[in-house]
All heavy atoms as a GROMACS GRO file, in nm:
protein
  579
    1MET      N    1  -0.030   1.127  -0.903
    1MET     CA    2  -0.154   1.157  -0.833
    1MET      C    3  -0.242   1.033  -0.822
    1MET      O    4  -0.285   0.999  -0.713
    1MET     CB    5  -0.225   1.270  -0.908
    1MET     CG    6  -0.357   1.305  -0.851
    1MET     SD    7  -0.337   1.386  -0.693
    1MET     CE    8  -0.502   1.424  -0.657
    2ILE      N    9  -0.268   0.968  -0.932
    2ILE     CA   10  -0.352   0.847  -0.930
    2ILE      C   11  -0.283   0.738  -0.849
    2ILE      O   12  -0.348   0.667  -0.772
    2ILE     CB   13  -0.381   0.798  -1.074
    2ILE    CG1   14  -0.460   0.902  -1.153
    2ILE    CG2   15  -0.453   0.666  -1.073
    2ILE    CD1   16  -0.598   0.930  -1.100
    3TRP      N   17  -0.151   0.727  -0.865
    3TRP     CA   18  -0.078   0.624  -0.791
    3TRP      C   19  -0.086   0.648  -0.641
    3TRP      O   20  -0.098   0.554  -0.563
    3TRP     CB   21   0.067   0.617  -0.839
    3TRP     CG   22   0.138   0.495  -0.792
    3TRP    CD1   23   0.241   0.490  -0.705
    3TRP    CD2   24   0.109   0.361  -0.824
    3TRP    NE1   25   0.278   0.360  -0.683
    3TRP    CE2   26   0.198   0.277  -0.755
    3TRP    CE3   27   0.014   0.299  -0.907
    3TRP    CZ2   28   0.198   0.140  -0.764
    3TRP    CZ3   29   0.013   0.161  -0.916
    3TRP    CH2   30   0.104   0.083  -0.846
    4SER      N   31  -0.083   0.775  -0.598
    4SER     CA   32  -0.095   0.809  -0.456
    4SER      C   33  -0.231   0.768  -0.402
    4SER      O   34  -0.242   0.718  -0.289
    4SER     CB   35  -0.077   0.959  -0.435
    4SER     OG   36   0.051   0.998  -0.473
    5ILE      N   37  -0.335   0.784  -0.482
    5ILE     CA   38  -0.469   0.744  -0.441
    5ILE      C   39  -0.477   0.593  -0.427
    5ILE      O   40  -0.535   0.541  -0.331
    5ILE     CB   41  -0.574   0.798  -0.540
    5ILE    CG1   42  -0.578   0.951  -0.532
    5ILE    CG2   43  -0.712   0.738  -0.513
    5ILE    CD1   44  -0.661   1.016  -0.640
    6ILE      N   45  -0.418   0.521  -0.522
    6ILE     CA   46  -0.419   0.375  -0.516
    6ILE      C   47  -0.343   0.324  -0.394
    6ILE      O   48  -0.392   0.240  -0.318
    6ILE     CB   49  -0.362   0.315  -0.647
    6ILE    CG1   50  -0.456   0.346  -0.763
    6ILE    CG2   51  -0.340   0.164  -0.633
    6ILE    CD1   52  -0.398   0.314  -0.900
    7VAL      N   53  -0.221   0.378  -0.373
    7VAL     CA   54  -0.141   0.336  -0.257
    7VAL      C   55  -0.212   0.376  -0.128
    7VAL      O   56  -0.216   0.298  -0.032
    7VAL     CB   57   0.001   0.397  -0.263
    7VAL    CG1   58   0.078   0.372  -0.135
    7VAL    CG2   59   0.078   0.340  -0.382
    8GLY      N   60  -0.273   0.494  -0.124
    8GLY     CA   61  -0.349   0.537  -0.007
    8GLY      C   62  -0.467   0.446   0.021
    8GLY      O   63  -0.495   0.411   0.137
    9GLY      N   64  -0.536   0.404  -0.084
    9GLY     CA   65  -0.649   0.312  -0.067
    9GLY      C   66  -0.606   0.178  -0.012
    9GLY      O   67  -0.671   0.123   0.078
   10VAL      N   68  -0.496   0.126  -0.064
   10VAL     CA   69  -0.446  -0.003  -0.015
   10VAL      C   70  -0.398   0.010   0.130
   10VAL      O   71  -0.426  -0.077   0.214
   10VAL     CB   72  -0.334  -0.056  -0.107
   10VAL    CG1   73  -0.268  -0.180  -0.048
   10VAL    CG2   74  -0.388  -0.087  -0.246
   11ALA      N   75  -0.328   0.119   0.159
   11ALA     CA   76  -0.281   0.142   0.297
   11ALA      C   77  -0.398   0.154   0.394
   11ALA      O   78  -0.397   0.095   0.503
   11ALA     CB   79  -0.194   0.267   0.304
   12GLY      N   80  -0.501   0.228   0.355
   12GLY     CA   81  -0.619   0.242   0.439
   12GLY      C   82  -0.692   0.110   0.458
   12GLY      O   83  -0.741   0.080   0.567
   13TRP      N   84  -0.698   0.031   0.352
   13TRP     CA   85  -0.764  -0.100   0.359
   13TRP      C   86  -0.688  -0.194   0.454
   13TRP      O   87  -0.749  -0.259   0.539
   13TRP     CB   88  -0.772  -0.160   0.220
   13TRP     CG   89  -0.829  -0.298   0.215
   13TRP    CD1   90  -0.952  -0.339   0.256
   13TRP    CD2   91  -0.762  -0.414   0.167
   13TRP    NE1   92  -0.967  -0.474   0.235
   13TRP    CE2   93  -0.851  -0.523   0.181
   13TRP    CE3   94  -0.635  -0.437   0.114
   13TRP    CZ2   95  -0.817  -0.652   0.143
   13TRP    CZ3   96  -0.603  -0.565   0.076
   13TRP    CH2   97  -0.693  -0.670   0.091
   14ILE      N   98  -0.556  -0.199   0.441
   14ILE     CA   99  -0.475  -0.284   0.530
   14ILE      C  100  -0.490  -0.238   0.675
   14ILE      O  101  -0.506  -0.319   0.766
   14ILE     CB  102  -0.327  -0.285   0.485
   14ILE    CG1  103  -0.314  -0.356   0.350
   14ILE    CG2  104  -0.239  -0.353   0.590
   14ILE    CD1  105  -0.177  -0.341   0.286
   15ALA      N  106  -0.485  -0.106   0.697
   15ALA     CA  107  -0.500  -0.054   0.833
   15ALA      C  108  -0.638  -0.086   0.890
   15ALA      O  109  -0.650  -0.119   1.008
   15ALA     CB  110  -0.477   0.097   0.834
   16SER      N  111  -0.742  -0.080   0.806
   16SER     CA  112  -0.876  -0.111   0.856
   16SER      C  113  -0.888  -0.259   0.892
   16SER      O  114  -0.959  -0.294   0.987
   16SER     CB  115  -0.983  -0.072   0.753
   16SER     OG  116  -0.979  -0.156   0.639
   17ILE      N  117  -0.818  -0.346   0.822
   17ILE     CA  118  -0.816  -0.488   0.857
   17ILE      C  119  -0.743  -0.507   0.990
   17ILE      O  120  -0.789  -0.579   1.078
   17ILE     CB  121  -0.751  -0.571   0.745
   17ILE    CG1  122  -0.841  -0.573   0.622
   17ILE    CG2  123  -0.722  -0.713   0.793
   17ILE    CD1  124  -0.778  -0.635   0.500
   18ILE      N  125  -0.628  -0.441   1.005
   18ILE     CA  126  -0.549  -0.452   1.128
   18ILE      C  127  -0.631  -0.405   1.248
   18ILE      O  128  -0.629  -0.467   1.354
   18ILE     CB  129  -0.418  -0.372   1.117
   18ILE    CG1  130  -0.324  -0.439   1.016
   18ILE    CG2  131  -0.350  -0.358   1.254
   18ILE    CD1  132  -0.202  -0.355   0.980
   19MET      N  133  -0.706  -0.298   1.230
   19MET     CA  134  -0.782  -0.239   1.340
   19MET      C  135  -0.922  -0.299   1.354
   19MET      O  136  -0.999  -0.256   1.440
   19MET     CB  137  -0.793  -0.088   1.321
   19MET     CG  138  -0.661  -0.014   1.326
   19MET     SD  139  -0.575  -0.034   1.483
   19MET     CE  140  -0.678   0.064   1.589
   20GLY      N  141  -0.958  -0.396   1.271
   20GLY     CA  142  -1.088  -0.460   1.280
   20GLY      C  143  -1.204  -0.373   1.236
   20GLY      O  144  -1.316  -0.390   1.280
   21LYS      N  145  -1.178  -0.277   1.146
   21LYS     CA  146  -1.281  -0.185   1.099
   21LYS      C  147  -1.318  -0.210   0.954
   21LYS      O  148  -1.393  -0.132   0.896
   21LYS     CB  149  -1.231  -0.040   1.111
   21LYS     CG  150  -1.188   0.003   1.248
   21LYS     CD  151  -1.304   0.022   1.340
   21LYS     CE  152  -1.372   0.153   1.308
   21LYS     NZ  153  -1.489   0.177   1.391
   22ASN      N  154  -1.270  -0.316   0.893
   22ASN     CA  155  -1.288  -0.338   0.751
   22ASN      C  156  -1.435  -0.345   0.711
   22ASN      O  157  -1.473  -0.294   0.606
   22ASN     CB  158  -1.214  -0.465   0.707
   22ASN     CG  159  -1.205  -0.476   0.558
   22ASN    OD1  160  -1.191  -0.377   0.488
   22ASN    ND2  161  -1.216  -0.597   0.508
   23ALA      N  162  -1.519  -0.406   0.793
   23ALA     CA  163  -1.660  -0.422   0.758
   23ALA      C  164  -1.733  -0.288   0.756
   23ALA      O  165  -1.829  -0.272   0.682
   23ALA     CB  166  -1.728  -0.517   0.855
   24SER      N  167  -1.689  -0.191   0.834
   24SER     CA  168  -1.761  -0.064   0.844
   24SER      C  169  -1.705   0.045   0.752
   24SER      O  170  -1.759   0.155   0.749
   24SER     CB  171  -1.760  -0.014   0.988
   24SER     OG  172  -1.629   0.015   1.029
   25MET      N  173  -1.597   0.016   0.681
   25MET     CA  174  -1.535   0.118   0.596
   25MET      C  175  -1.549   0.078   0.449
   25MET      O  176  -1.529  -0.036   0.413
   25MET     CB  177  -1.387   0.134   0.631
   25MET     CG  178  -1.364   0.193   0.768
   25MET     SD  179  -1.192   0.212   0.812
   25MET     CE  180  -1.131   0.321   0.687
   26GLY      N  181  -1.580   0.175   0.367
   26GLY     CA  182  -1.586   0.152   0.224
   26GLY      C  183  -1.458   0.197   0.157
   26GLY      O  184  -1.364   0.241   0.223
   27ILE      N  185  -1.455   0.189   0.026
   27ILE     CA  186  -1.334   0.223  -0.048
   27ILE      C  187  -1.299   0.371  -0.031
   27ILE      O  188  -1.182   0.407  -0.018
   27ILE     CB  189  -1.347   0.185  -0.197
   27ILE    CG1  190  -1.213   0.200  -0.266
   27ILE    CG2  191  -1.454   0.266  -0.265
   27ILE    CD1  192  -1.207   0.133  -0.401
   28PHE      N  193  -1.400   0.458  -0.029
   28PHE     CA  194  -1.373   0.601  -0.016
   28PHE      C  195  -1.306   0.633   0.117
   28PHE      O  196  -1.207   0.706   0.123
   28PHE     CB  197  -1.503   0.681  -0.032
   28PHE     CG  198  -1.484   0.830  -0.024
   28PHE    CD1  199  -1.423   0.898  -0.128
   28PHE    CD2  200  -1.524   0.900   0.087
   28PHE    CE1  201  -1.403   1.035  -0.121
   28PHE    CE2  202  -1.505   1.037   0.096
   28PHE     CZ  203  -1.445   1.104  -0.009
   29LYS      N  204  -1.359   0.577   0.226
   29LYS     CA  205  -1.299   0.600   0.358
   29LYS      C  206  -1.160   0.540   0.366
   29LYS      O  207  -1.071   0.597   0.428
   29LYS     CB  208  -1.387   0.542   0.468
   29LYS     CG  209  -1.512   0.621   0.495
   29LYS     CD  210  -1.591   0.560   0.608
   29LYS     CE  211  -1.721   0.632   0.632
   29LYS     NZ  212  -1.800   0.567   0.738
   30ASN      N  213  -1.139   0.423   0.302
   30ASN     CA  214  -1.006   0.363   0.302
   30ASN      C  215  -0.905   0.454   0.234
   30ASN      O  216  -0.792   0.470   0.283
   30ASN     CB  217  -1.007   0.227   0.233
   30ASN     CG  218  -1.063   0.118   0.319
   30ASN    OD1  219  -1.061   0.126   0.441
   30ASN    ND2  220  -1.115   0.014   0.256
   31VAL      N  221  -0.942   0.513   0.122
   31VAL     CA  222  -0.851   0.604   0.050
   31VAL      C  223  -0.820   0.726   0.136
   31VAL      O  224  -0.703   0.764   0.150
   31VAL     CB  225  -0.912   0.646  -0.086
   31VAL    CG1  226  -0.830   0.757  -0.149
   31VAL    CG2  227  -0.921   0.527  -0.180
   32ILE      N  228  -0.922   0.786   0.196
   32ILE     CA  229  -0.902   0.905   0.279
   32ILE      C  230  -0.811   0.872   0.398
   32ILE      O  231  -0.716   0.944   0.428
   32ILE     CB  232  -1.037   0.962   0.328
   32ILE    CG1  233  -1.123   1.007   0.209
   32ILE    CG2  234  -1.015   1.076   0.426
   32ILE    CD1  235  -1.060   1.113   0.123
   33VAL      N  236  -0.842   0.761   0.467
   33VAL     CA  237  -0.762   0.720   0.583
   33VAL      C  238  -0.618   0.692   0.541
   33VAL      O  239  -0.523   0.728   0.610
   33VAL     CB  240  -0.826   0.597   0.654
   33VAL    CG1  241  -0.730   0.533   0.752
   33VAL    CG2  242  -0.953   0.639   0.724
   34GLY      N  243  -0.599   0.627   0.427
   34GLY     CA  244  -0.464   0.596   0.379
   34GLY      C  245  -0.383   0.718   0.344
   34GLY      O  246  -0.265   0.728   0.376
   35ILE      N  247  -0.446   0.814   0.279
   35ILE     CA  248  -0.375   0.937   0.240
   35ILE      C  249  -0.340   1.020   0.364
   35ILE      O  250  -0.227   1.066   0.379
   35ILE     CB  251  -0.458   1.018   0.138
   35ILE    CG1  252  -0.463   0.941   0.005
   35ILE    CG2  253  -0.400   1.157   0.119
   35ILE    CD1  254  -0.557   1.000  -0.097
   36ILE      N  255  -0.437   1.038   0.453
   36ILE     CA  256  -0.409   1.113   0.576
   36ILE      C  257  -0.308   1.035   0.661
   36ILE      O  258  -0.218   1.094   0.721
   36ILE     CB  259  -0.539   1.140   0.655
   36ILE    CG1  260  -0.628   1.234   0.575
   36ILE    CG2  261  -0.508   1.198   0.792
   36ILE    CD1  262  -0.767   1.252   0.631
   37GLY      N  263  -0.322   0.903   0.663
   37GLY     CA  264  -0.229   0.819   0.738
   37GLY      C  265  -0.086   0.831   0.687
   37GLY      O  266   0.009   0.828   0.765
   38GLY      N  267  -0.070   0.847   0.555
   38GLY     CA  268   0.064   0.867   0.500
   38GLY      C  269   0.129   0.993   0.555
   38GLY      O  270   0.248   0.994   0.589
   39SER      N  271   0.050   1.099   0.566
   39SER     CA  272   0.103   1.224   0.622
   39SER      C  273   0.138   1.208   0.769
   39SER      O  274   0.242   1.255   0.815
   39SER     CB  275   0.000   1.336   0.606
   39SER     OG  276  -0.023   1.361   0.469
   40ILE      N  277   0.050   1.142   0.843
   40ILE     CA  278   0.076   1.118   0.985
   40ILE      C  279   0.200   1.031   1.003
   40ILE      O  280   0.286   1.059   1.086
   40ILE     CB  281  -0.046   1.053   1.053
   40ILE    CG1  282  -0.162   1.153   1.057
   40ILE    CG2  283  -0.012   1.004   1.194
   40ILE    CD1  284  -0.294   1.092   1.101
   41GLY      N  285   0.210   0.926   0.923
   41GLY     CA  286   0.326   0.836   0.931
   41GLY      C  287   0.457   0.907   0.903
   41GLY      O  288   0.556   0.889   0.974
   42ARG      N  289   0.459   0.989   0.797
   42ARG     CA  290   0.581   1.065   0.765
   42ARG      C  291   0.617   1.160   0.878
   42ARG      O  292   0.733   1.176   0.914
   42ARG     CB  293   0.563   1.142   0.634
   42ARG     CG  294   0.581   1.057   0.512
   42ARG     CD  295   0.587   1.140   0.385
   42ARG     NE  296   0.465   1.218   0.362
   42ARG     CZ  297   0.354   1.174   0.306
   42ARG    NH1  298   0.348   1.050   0.265
   42ARG    NH2  299   0.251   1.252   0.289
   43PHE      N  300   0.515   1.225   0.937
   43PHE     CA  301   0.540   1.319   1.046
   43PHE      C  302   0.597   1.247   1.169
   43PHE      O  303   0.698   1.289   1.225
   43PHE     CB  304   0.410   1.392   1.083
   43PHE     CG  305   0.424   1.482   1.202
   43PHE    CD1  306   0.489   1.604   1.191
   43PHE    CD2  307   0.372   1.446   1.324
   43PHE    CE1  308   0.502   1.688   1.300
   43PHE    CE2  309   0.385   1.528   1.434
   43PHE     CZ  310   0.450   1.650   1.422
   44VAL      N  311   0.532   1.139   1.210
   44VAL     CA  312   0.576   1.067   1.330
   44VAL      C  313   0.715   1.007   1.310
   44VAL      O  314   0.802   1.021   1.397
   44VAL     CB  315   0.474   0.957   1.369
   44VAL    CG1  316   0.528   0.867   1.478
   44VAL    CG2  317   0.342   1.020   1.412
   45LEU      N  318   0.738   0.943   1.198
   45LEU     CA  319   0.870   0.884   1.174
   45LEU      C  320   0.977   0.992   1.161
   45LEU      O  321   1.090   0.973   1.203
   45LEU     CB  322   0.867   0.795   1.050
   45LEU     CG  323   0.782   0.668   1.063
   45LEU    CD1  324   0.778   0.594   0.930
   45LEU    CD2  325   0.833   0.578   1.172
   46GLY      N  326   0.941   1.106   1.105
   46GLY     CA  327   1.034   1.218   1.093
   46GLY      C  328   1.072   1.274   1.229
   46GLY      O  329   1.185   1.320   1.249
   47MET      N  330   0.978   1.272   1.324
   47MET     CA  331   1.008   1.321   1.459
   47MET      C  332   1.117   1.238   1.525
   47MET      O  333   1.193   1.288   1.607
   47MET     CB  334   0.882   1.316   1.546
   47MET     CG  335   0.785   1.426   1.517
   47MET     SD  336   0.630   1.419   1.614
   47MET     CE  337   0.677   1.356   1.769
   48PHE      N  338   1.123   1.110   1.492
   48PHE     CA  339   1.222   1.020   1.551
   48PHE      C  340   1.342   0.997   1.458
   48PHE      O  341   1.422   0.907   1.481
   48PHE     CB  342   1.156   0.886   1.585
   48PHE     CG  343   1.053   0.898   1.693
   48PHE    CD1  344   0.919   0.894   1.662
   48PHE    CD2  345   1.091   0.915   1.825
   48PHE    CE1  346   0.822   0.905   1.760
   48PHE    CE2  347   0.996   0.927   1.925
   48PHE     CZ  348   0.861   0.921   1.892
   49ASN      N  349   1.353   1.078   1.354
   49ASN     CA  350   1.463   1.069   1.257
   49ASN      C  351   1.477   0.930   1.197
   49ASN      O  352   1.588   0.881   1.176
   49ASN     CB  353   1.596   1.112   1.319
   49ASN     CG  354   1.605   1.262   1.333
   49ASN    OD1  355   1.542   1.335   1.257
   49ASN    ND2  356   1.682   1.307   1.429
   50ILE      N  357   1.365   0.865   1.173
   50ILE     CA  358   1.367   0.735   1.107
   50ILE      C  359   1.361   0.758   0.958
   50ILE      O  360   1.270   0.824   0.907
   50ILE     CB  361   1.250   0.648   1.155
   50ILE    CG1  362   1.264   0.620   1.305
   50ILE    CG2  363   1.242   0.519   1.075
   50ILE    CD1  364   1.148   0.546   1.366
   51ILE      N  365   1.459   0.706   0.887
   51ILE     CA  366   1.466   0.724   0.742
   51ILE      C  367   1.355   0.644   0.678
   51ILE      O  368   1.335   0.526   0.707
   51ILE     CB  369   1.604   0.680   0.689
   51ILE    CG1  370   1.711   0.767   0.752
   51ILE    CG2  371   1.608   0.690   0.537
   51ILE    CD1  372   1.852   0.722   0.723
   52GLN      N  373   1.282   0.709   0.589
   52GLN     CA  374   1.163   0.648   0.531
   52GLN      C  375   1.181   0.608   0.387
   52GLN      O  376   1.101   0.635   0.309
   52GLN     CB  377   1.046   0.746   0.541
   52GLN     CG  378   1.020   0.796   0.678
   52GLN     CD  379   0.941   0.923   0.675
   52GLN    OE1  380   0.877   0.955   0.579
   52GLN    NE2  381   0.946   0.996   0.783
   53GLY      N  382   1.277   0.556   0.338
   53GLY     CA  383   1.295   0.508   0.202
   53GLY      C  384   1.201   0.567   0.098
   53GLY      O  385   1.107   0.636   0.128
   54GLU      N  386   1.228   0.535  -0.025
   54GLU     CA  387   1.146   0.583  -0.135
   54GLU      C  388   1.090   0.464  -0.210
   54GLU      O  389   1.141   0.354  -0.202
   54GLU     CB  390   1.232   0.668  -0.229
   54GLU     CG  391   1.295   0.785  -0.158
   54GLU     CD  392   1.283   0.912  -0.236
   54GLU    OE1  393   1.229   0.908  -0.346
   54GLU    OE2  394   1.328   1.014  -0.184
   55GLY      N  395   0.983   0.485  -0.278
   55GLY     CA  396   0.922   0.380  -0.357
   55GLY      C  397   0.788   0.338  -0.300
   55GLY      O  398   0.743   0.384  -0.196
   56THR      N  399   0.724   0.250  -0.374
   56THR     CA  400   0.589   0.207  -0.340
   56THR      C  401   0.584   0.131  -0.209
   56THR      O  402   0.495   0.155  -0.125
   56THR     CB  403   0.532   0.122  -0.454
   56THR    OG1  404   0.538   0.196  -0.575
   56THR    CG2  405   0.389   0.082  -0.425
   57LYS      N  406   0.677   0.040  -0.186
   57LYS     CA  407   0.675  -0.041  -0.063
   57LYS      C  408   0.693   0.047   0.060
   57LYS      O  409   0.624   0.029   0.160
   57LYS     CB  410   0.782  -0.149  -0.067
   57LYS     CG  411   0.754  -0.258  -0.167
   57LYS     CD  412   0.864  -0.361  -0.169
   57LYS     CE  413   0.841  -0.462  -0.278
   57LYS     NZ  414   0.951  -0.560  -0.286
   58ALA      N  415   0.785   0.141   0.054
   58ALA     CA  416   0.809   0.231   0.167
   58ALA      C  417   0.688   0.320   0.190
   58ALA      O  418   0.646   0.340   0.304
   58ALA     CB  419   0.933   0.316   0.142
   59SER      N  420   0.629   0.372   0.082
   59SER     CA  421   0.511   0.457   0.095
   59SER      C  422   0.394   0.379   0.154
   59SER      O  423   0.320   0.431   0.238
   59SER     CB  424   0.469   0.512  -0.042
   59SER     OG  425   0.568   0.596  -0.094
   60LEU      N  426   0.379   0.255   0.113
   60LEU     CA  427   0.272   0.171   0.165
   60LEU      C  428   0.292   0.143   0.314
   60LEU      O  429   0.198   0.154   0.393
   60LEU     CB  430   0.264   0.040   0.086
   60LEU     CG  431   0.150  -0.055   0.123
   60LEU    CD1  432   0.016   0.011   0.097
   60LEU    CD2  433   0.162  -0.183   0.043
   61ALA      N  434   0.415   0.112   0.352
   61ALA     CA  435   0.444   0.083   0.493
   61ALA      C  436   0.419   0.206   0.581
   61ALA      O  437   0.357   0.196   0.687
   61ALA     CB  438   0.587   0.034   0.509
   62VAL      N  439   0.465   0.321   0.536
   62VAL     CA  440   0.445   0.446   0.611
   62VAL      C  441   0.296   0.479   0.617
   62VAL      O  442   0.244   0.520   0.721
   62VAL     CB  443   0.526   0.562   0.549
   62VAL    CG1  444   0.489   0.695   0.612
   62VAL    CG2  445   0.675   0.536   0.564
   63GLY      N  446   0.225   0.459   0.506
   63GLY     CA  447   0.081   0.486   0.503
   63GLY      C  448   0.003   0.396   0.597
   63GLY      O  449  -0.087   0.442   0.668
   64VAL      N  450   0.036   0.268   0.600
   64VAL     CA  451  -0.031   0.175   0.692
   64VAL      C  452  -0.002   0.214   0.836
   64VAL      O  453  -0.093   0.217   0.921
   64VAL     CB  454   0.012   0.029   0.664
   64VAL    CG1  455  -0.037  -0.064   0.773
   64VAL    CG2  456  -0.039  -0.017   0.528
   65PHE      N  457   0.124   0.245   0.866
   65PHE     CA  458   0.163   0.287   1.001
   65PHE      C  459   0.081   0.408   1.046
   65PHE      O  460   0.021   0.410   1.153
   65PHE     CB  461   0.313   0.317   1.003
   65PHE     CG  462   0.363   0.374   1.132
   65PHE    CD1  463   0.373   0.295   1.245
   65PHE    CD2  464   0.402   0.507   1.141
   65PHE    CE1  465   0.420   0.347   1.366
   65PHE    CE2  466   0.449   0.560   1.259
   65PHE     CZ  467   0.458   0.479   1.372
   66GLY      N  468   0.077   0.510   0.962
   66GLY     CA  469   0.002   0.631   0.996
   66GLY      C  470  -0.148   0.609   1.001
   66GLY      O  471  -0.217   0.666   1.085
   67ALA      N  472  -0.200   0.526   0.911
   67ALA     CA  473  -0.344   0.498   0.909
   67ALA      C  474  -0.387   0.423   1.034
   67ALA      O  475  -0.496   0.448   1.088
   67ALA     CB  476  -0.381   0.421   0.784
   68VAL      N  477  -0.304   0.332   1.084
   68VAL     CA  478  -0.334   0.262   1.208
   68VAL      C  479  -0.339   0.362   1.324
   68VAL      O  480  -0.428   0.356   1.409
   68VAL     CB  481  -0.232   0.148   1.235
   68VAL    CG1  482  -0.243   0.097   1.378
   68VAL    CG2  483  -0.252   0.035   1.136
   69ILE      N  484  -0.244   0.456   1.326
   69ILE     CA  485  -0.245   0.560   1.429
   69ILE      C  486  -0.373   0.642   1.419
   69ILE      O  487  -0.440   0.668   1.520
   69ILE     CB  488  -0.121   0.650   1.417
   69ILE    CG1  489   0.006   0.573   1.452
   69ILE    CG2  490  -0.134   0.775   1.505
   69ILE    CD1  491   0.134   0.648   1.423
   70LEU      N  492  -0.409   0.682   1.297
   70LEU     CA  493  -0.530   0.762   1.276
   70LEU      C  494  -0.655   0.687   1.323
   70LEU      O  495  -0.739   0.743   1.395
   70LEU     CB  496  -0.543   0.801   1.129
   70LEU     CG  497  -0.670   0.877   1.091
   70LEU    CD1  498  -0.678   1.010   1.164
   70LEU    CD2  499  -0.675   0.898   0.940
   71LEU      N  500  -0.668   0.562   1.286
   71LEU     CA  501  -0.784   0.483   1.327
   71LEU      C  502  -0.788   0.462   1.478
   71LEU      O  503  -0.895   0.463   1.538
   71LEU     CB  504  -0.787   0.350   1.254
   71LEU     CG  505  -0.819   0.356   1.104
   71LEU    CD1  506  -0.806   0.219   1.041
   71LEU    CD2  507  -0.957   0.414   1.082
   72ALA      N  508  -0.672   0.445   1.540
   72ALA     CA  509  -0.667   0.431   1.686
   72ALA      C  510  -0.713   0.560   1.754
   72ALA      O  511  -0.787   0.554   1.854
   72ALA     CB  512  -0.526   0.395   1.731
   73ILE      N  513  -0.673   0.674   1.701
   73ILE     CA  514  -0.716   0.802   1.757
   73ILE      C  515  -0.867   0.820   1.740
   73ILE      O  516  -0.937   0.859   1.834
   73ILE     CB  517  -0.639   0.919   1.693
   73ILE    CG1  518  -0.492   0.916   1.735
   73ILE    CG2  519  -0.702   1.054   1.727
   73ILE    CD1  520  -0.403   1.009   1.657
   74VAL      N  521  -0.917   0.789   1.622
   74VAL     CA  522  -1.061   0.802   1.597
   74VAL      C  523  -1.139   0.708   1.689
   74VAL      O  524  -1.242   0.746   1.746
   74VAL     CB  525  -1.094   0.774   1.449
   74VAL    CG1  526  -1.244   0.759   1.426
   74VAL    CG2  527  -1.038   0.884   1.362
   75ASN      N  528  -1.091   0.584   1.705
   75ASN     CA  529  -1.158   0.489   1.795
   75ASN      C  530  -1.157   0.539   1.939
   75ASN      O  531  -1.255   0.522   2.011
   75ASN     CB  532  -1.091   0.351   1.788
   75ASN     CG  533  -1.118   0.280   1.657
   75ASN    OD1  534  -1.208   0.316   1.583
   75ASN    ND2  535  -1.037   0.181   1.628
   76ALA      N  536  -1.047   0.600   1.982
   76ALA     CA  537  -1.038   0.651   2.120
   76ALA      C  538  -1.133   0.768   2.141
   76ALA      O  539  -1.196   0.780   2.246
   76ALA     CB  540  -0.895   0.694   2.151
   77ILE      N  541  -1.146   0.853   2.042
   77ILE     CA  542  -1.234   0.970   2.054
   77ILE      C  543  -1.381   0.930   2.049
   77ILE      O  544  -1.461   0.977   2.129
   77ILE     CB  545  -1.204   1.073   1.942
   77ILE    CG1  546  -1.066   1.136   1.967
   77ILE    CG2  547  -1.312   1.180   1.936
   77ILE    CD1  548  -1.018   1.223   1.854
   78THR      N  549  -1.415   0.841   1.957
   78THR     CA  550  -1.556   0.801   1.943
   78THR      C  551  -1.596   0.692   2.041
   78THR      O  552  -1.715   0.666   2.058
   78THR     CB  553  -1.584   0.753   1.800
   78THR    OG1  554  -1.504   0.639   1.770
   78THR    CG2  555  -1.559   0.863   1.700
   79GLY      N  556  -1.499   0.625   2.101
   79GLY     CA  557  -1.530   0.520   2.196
   79GLY      C  558  -1.570   0.389   2.132
   79GLY      O  559  -1.625   0.302   2.196
   80ARG      N  560  -1.544   0.375   2.003
   80ARG     CA  561  -1.578   0.253   1.931
   80ARG      C  562  -1.461   0.160   1.927
   80ARG      O  563  -1.347   0.200   1.925
   80ARG     CB  564  -1.622   0.285   1.788
   80ARG     CG  565  -1.748   0.366   1.783
   80ARG     CD  566  -1.787   0.389   1.641
   80ARG     NE  567  -1.902   0.479   1.637
   80ARG     CZ  568  -1.939   0.543   1.531
   80ARG    NH1  569  -1.874   0.529   1.418
   80ARG    NH2  570  -2.045   0.621   1.534
   81LYS      N  571  -1.490   0.030   1.922
   81LYS     CA  572  -1.383  -0.070   1.912
   81LYS      C  573  -1.367  -0.116   1.772
   81LYS      O  574  -1.446  -0.115   1.691
   81LYS     CB  575  -1.413  -0.188   2.003
   81LYS     CG  576  -1.405  -0.150   2.148
   81LYS     CD  577  -1.425  -0.270   2.235
   81LYS     CE  578  -1.412  -0.230   2.381
   81LYS     NZ  579  -1.426  -0.340   2.469
   0.00000   0.00000   0.00000
């Protein structure tokens, strides 16, 4: 549980840097985005039958992938860059 929060926070932080949102997001939002992003990433990759390995590195990669998708959707809806 704690490890999932840590990996989610790191994934959310990396995604916020990629999307240029790092300055406007705090640690709490990074964790939330990373955890939700992990679910989105697993869902999207599962739709295309992409095998998602196990372990911290795979979880981090899937979380970053999903978090970037989540932030892109939020940016499109709110109209923010």
